[in-house]
C-alpha positions as CSV (number, residue, x, y, z in Angstrom):
1,M,-10.6,-15.9,-12.7
2,K,-6.8,-15.3,-12.7
3,C,-5.9,-11.8,-11.6
4,L,-2.6,-9.9,-11.7
5,V,-2.0,-6.8,-9.6
6,L,0.8,-4.4,-10.3
7,I,2.1,-2.6,-7.3
8,K,4.9,0.1,-6.8
9,E,7.3,0.9,-3.9
10,V,7.2,4.8,-3.5
11,P,8.8,7.3,-1.0
12,S,6.8,8.6,1.8
13,V,5.0,11.9,0.3
14,S,6.3,14.0,3.1
15,E,9.9,13.1,2.4
16,I,10.1,13.2,-1.2
17,R,13.3,15.1,-2.4
18,I,14.4,15.9,-6.0
19,D,18.0,15.1,-7.2
20,P,19.0,18.1,-9.1
21,S,21.7,16.2,-11.0
22,T,19.5,13.4,-12.4
23,H,16.1,15.2,-12.4
24,T,14.7,12.1,-10.6
25,I,13.2,11.6,-7.2
26,D,16.0,10.8,-4.7
27,R,14.8,7.4,-3.3
28,E,17.7,6.9,-0.9
29,N,17.4,7.7,2.9
30,V,13.5,7.9,2.9
31,S,10.7,5.9,4.2
32,R,9.3,3.7,1.5
33,I,5.6,2.6,1.3
34,I,3.3,0.9,-1.1
35,N,1.6,3.4,-3.4
36,P,-1.6,4.1,-1.6
37,A,-3.9,3.6,-4.8
38,D,-2.1,0.1,-5.3
39,L,-3.7,-1.2,-2.2
40,H,-7.2,-0.6,-3.6
41,A,-6.2,-2.5,-6.6
42,V,-5.0,-5.4,-4.6
43,E,-8.5,-5.4,-2.8
44,A,-10.3,-5.3,-6.2
45,A,-8.1,-8.2,-7.6
46,L,-8.6,-10.3,-4.4
47,T,-12.5,-9.7,-4.6
48,L,-12.6,-10.6,-8.2
49,A,-10.6,-13.7,-7.8
50,S,-12.3,-15.0,-4.6
51,A,-15.6,-14.7,-6.5
52,A,-14.2,-17.4,-9.0
53,D,-12.4,-19.4,-6.2
54,D,-9.1,-18.3,-8.0
55,E,-5.7,-16.7,-7.1
56,V,-4.0,-13.3,-7.4
57,T,-0.4,-12.7,-8.6
58,A,1.5,-9.5,-7.6
59,I,4.4,-8.1,-9.7
60,T,6.5,-5.0,-8.8
61,M,9.5,-3.4,-10.5
62,G,12.0,-1.8,-8.2
63,P,15.0,-2.3,-6.1
64,D,15.7,-5.1,-3.6
65,S,13.8,-3.1,-1.0
66,S,10.5,-3.4,-2.9
67,E,10.4,-7.1,-1.8
68,T,8.8,-5.6,1.4
69,I,5.7,-4.4,-0.3
70,L,5.3,-7.7,-2.1
71,R,5.4,-9.5,1.3
72,E,2.8,-7.1,2.6
73,V,0.3,-7.9,-0.2
74,L,1.1,-11.7,0.3
75,G,0.0,-11.1,3.7
76,M,-3.4,-9.6,2.4
77,G,-4.1,-12.9,0.4
78,V,-2.1,-12.5,-2.7
79,K,-0.8,-16.1,-3.6
80,R,2.4,-15.4,-5.9
81,A,4.6,-12.6,-6.3
82,F,7.3,-11.6,-8.8
83,R,10.1,-8.9,-8.6
84,I,11.6,-7.1,-11.6
85,T,15.0,-5.9,-10.7
86,D,17.7,-4.8,-13.1
87,P,20.2,-2.0,-13.2
88,Q,19.3,-1.4,-16.9
89,L,15.7,-0.6,-15.8
90,A,16.9,2.1,-13.2
91,G,15.3,5.5,-14.3
92,A,13.0,3.8,-17.0
93,D,10.3,5.9,-18.4
94,T,6.8,5.0,-18.5
95,L,7.2,3.2,-22.0
96,V,10.0,1.0,-20.8
97,T,8.5,0.3,-17.5
98,A,5.2,-0.7,-19.2
99,R,7.4,-3.0,-21.5
100,A,9.0,-4.7,-18.6
101,L,5.4,-5.2,-16.7
102,A,3.7,-6.4,-19.9
103,A,6.5,-8.9,-20.6
104,A,6.3,-10.1,-16.9
105,A,2.6,-10.4,-17.1
106,E,2.9,-12.5,-20.4
107,Q,5.7,-14.7,-18.8
108,T,3.8,-15.5,-15.6
109,G,0.2,-15.4,-16.9
110,P,-2.2,-15.6,-18.7
111,Y,-4.5,-13.5,-16.6
112,D,-8.1,-12.7,-17.1
113,A,-7.7,-9.1,-15.3
114,I,-4.8,-7.0,-14.5
115,F,-5.3,-4.3,-11.7
116,C,-3.1,-1.3,-10.7
117,G,-3.4,2.0,-9.0
118,A,-4.8,4.8,-11.2
119,R,-1.5,6.9,-10.5
120,S,1.5,6.8,-8.3
121,V,2.2,9.5,-5.7
122,D,5.7,9.9,-7.0
123,G,5.5,10.1,-10.8
124,A,1.7,10.6,-11.0
125,T,1.7,10.2,-14.9
126,A,-1.1,7.7,-15.0
127,Q,0.3,6.4,-18.1
128,I,1.3,2.8,-17.3
129,P,-2.1,1.1,-17.6
130,G,-2.9,2.3,-21.0
131,K,0.5,1.5,-22.2
132,I,0.4,-2.0,-20.8
133,G,-3.1,-2.5,-22.2
134,A,-1.9,-1.4,-25.8
135,L,1.3,-3.6,-25.5
136,A,-0.8,-6.6,-24.3
137,G,-3.7,-6.0,-26.8
138,V,-6.3,-6.2,-24.1
139,G,-9.2,-4.0,-23.1
140,I,-8.4,-0.8,-20.9
141,L,-10.5,0.7,-18.2
142,T,-9.1,3.6,-16.1
143,Q,-9.9,5.6,-13.0
144,A,-12.4,3.1,-11.6
145,A,-14.4,4.6,-8.6
146,K,-16.9,2.0,-8.8
147,M,-16.9,-1.5,-10.3
148,E,-19.4,-4.3,-11.2
149,I,-18.5,-7.7,-12.5
150,T,-20.5,-8.8,-15.6
151,D,-20.8,-12.1,-17.4
152,T,-18.1,-11.2,-19.8
153,G,-15.9,-8.7,-18.2
154,L,-16.2,-5.4,-15.9
155,T,-18.3,-2.3,-16.0
156,I,-16.8,0.7,-14.2
157,M,-17.8,4.2,-13.2
158,R,-15.3,7.0,-13.1
159,K,-15.6,10.7,-12.2
160,A,-16.0,13.1,-15.0
161,G,-16.5,16.6,-13.9
162,A,-19.7,16.8,-11.7
163,G,-20.8,13.3,-12.7
164,Y,-19.6,9.8,-13.8
165,E,-18.8,8.1,-17.0
166,Q,-19.8,4.4,-17.4
167,L,-17.3,2.3,-19.3
168,S,-17.2,-1.7,-20.0
169,A,-14.6,-4.0,-21.2
170,D,-14.6,-7.8,-21.9
171,F,-11.9,-10.1,-20.3
172,P,-9.0,-10.0,-20.7
173,L,-8.4,-6.4,-19.6
174,I,-6.4,-4.0,-17.5
175,C,-8.2,-1.8,-14.9
176,S,-6.7,1.1,-12.9
177,V,-8.5,2.0,-9.8
178,T,-8.9,5.1,-7.5
179,E,-9.0,5.1,-3.8
180,D,-12.8,5.7,-3.9
181,L,-13.3,2.0,-5.2
182,N,-13.1,0.2,-1.9
183,K,-11.6,-0.2,1.5
184,P,-8.4,-2.4,1.5
185,R,-8.4,-5.3,3.9
186,G,-5.7,-5.4,6.7
187,V,-2.9,-8.1,7.3
188,N,-3.3,-10.4,10.3
189,I,-0.6,-12.3,12.1
190,K,-1.4,-15.5,10.2
191,G,-1.1,-13.7,6.7
192,K,2.2,-12.1,7.9
193,L,3.6,-15.4,8.8
194,A,2.4,-17.2,5.7
195,A,4.0,-14.4,3.5
196,K,7.3,-14.9,4.9
197,K,7.5,-18.4,3.5
198,V,6.5,-17.4,-0.1
199,E,9.4,-17.5,-2.5
200,I,9.7,-14.4,-4.6
201,P,11.4,-15.1,-8.0
202,V,13.4,-12.1,-9.3
203,L,13.0,-11.3,-13.1
204,D,15.5,-9.1,-15.2
205,A,15.6,-7.6,-18.6
206,A,17.2,-10.8,-20.0
207,S,14.8,-13.3,-18.5
208,L,11.9,-11.2,-19.7
209,G,13.3,-11.2,-23.2
210,L,13.8,-7.4,-23.5
211,S,16.3,-6.3,-26.2
212,P,18.8,-3.4,-25.6
213,E,16.6,-1.4,-28.1
214,Q,13.5,-2.0,-25.9
215,L,15.3,-0.8,-22.9
216,K,16.1,2.7,-24.3
217,S,13.9,5.4,-22.8
218,P,12.5,7.6,-25.8
219,S,11.6,10.3,-23.4
220,Q,13.9,12.4,-21.1
221,V,13.0,14.4,-18.0
222,L,14.3,17.9,-18.4
223,A,13.0,19.1,-15.0
224,L,11.5,17.8,-11.9
225,F,10.4,20.1,-9.1
226,P,8.1,20.1,-6.1
227,P,4.9,22.3,-6.7
228,I,5.1,25.8,-5.6
229,R,3.3,26.3,-2.4
230,P,1.4,29.6,-1.8
231,D,2.5,31.7,1.2
232,R,0.8,30.7,4.3
233,G,-1.5,33.3,6.1
234,I,0.1,35.9,8.5
235,F,-1.4,36.1,12.0
236,I,-1.4,39.8,12.9
237,Q,-0.1,40.3,16.3
238,G,-0.7,43.3,18.7
239,N,-1.8,44.4,22.1
240,D,-5.2,46.0,20.8
241,D,-7.1,46.4,17.6
242,E,-5.5,49.7,16.9
243,Q,-2.0,48.3,17.0
244,K,-3.2,45.3,14.8
245,A,-4.7,47.7,12.3
246,E,-1.4,49.6,12.1
247,T,0.5,46.5,11.6
248,L,-1.9,45.2,8.9
249,T,-1.7,48.7,7.0
250,D,2.2,48.6,7.1
251,L,2.2,45.0,5.8
252,L,-0.2,45.9,2.9
253,L,1.8,49.1,2.0
254,D,5.0,47.0,2.1
255,K,3.5,44.5,-0.4
256,N,2.2,47.4,-2.7
257,Y,-1.4,46.5,-2.2
258,F,-2.3,50.2,-2.1
């Protein structure tokens, strides 16, 4: 059972900044981590592969710094890793990203199952799994909160309103997972040392056979901005209840609540 896991380097959520000139996330001078949901995808892939005494491969698309997260998952038990890095892919939309990842999967595979996080904390589009599945022509399962291995594929449960939906697909397939699915294993010293010795080949657009036309992003980000946070509550200060009541009344009058 050969499994592939797709992972992404993302900025720490608390440090995300928007570049107003490019309408993209400023990824410089911020702490970078592996996308949290992707760790659960790694665990799912390792669990499935170990049941069949097989191995897991990891692929990421990103700058040179993204090699760090590949080393992290190698330490968890992943056996092979590839990094897609090319200036032509900088700022790629979800379709171009999916094309690159699907091409890398085809070149390094074949795989019985591809796993990834349901969404990333930076873009949060949740579009990549479906697009890769469509490009690769494989079954698509998304938002897995529970998973069961069958004789021919996977059956998952995903949240739907107050309940769950049950979906099944035969191998080969791609499955995106949520953080409810499992508890990712840690990395021990032995794993870290072994991960340092693994060679990580670098792939680019040319080696993946992507044409200039396939590198063109058909969509354009017109605006990107952080969510508007509601005003925090105000603590009414005063020496006694009467003074606090007066302060509260003045505040409500100032905001035209009366």
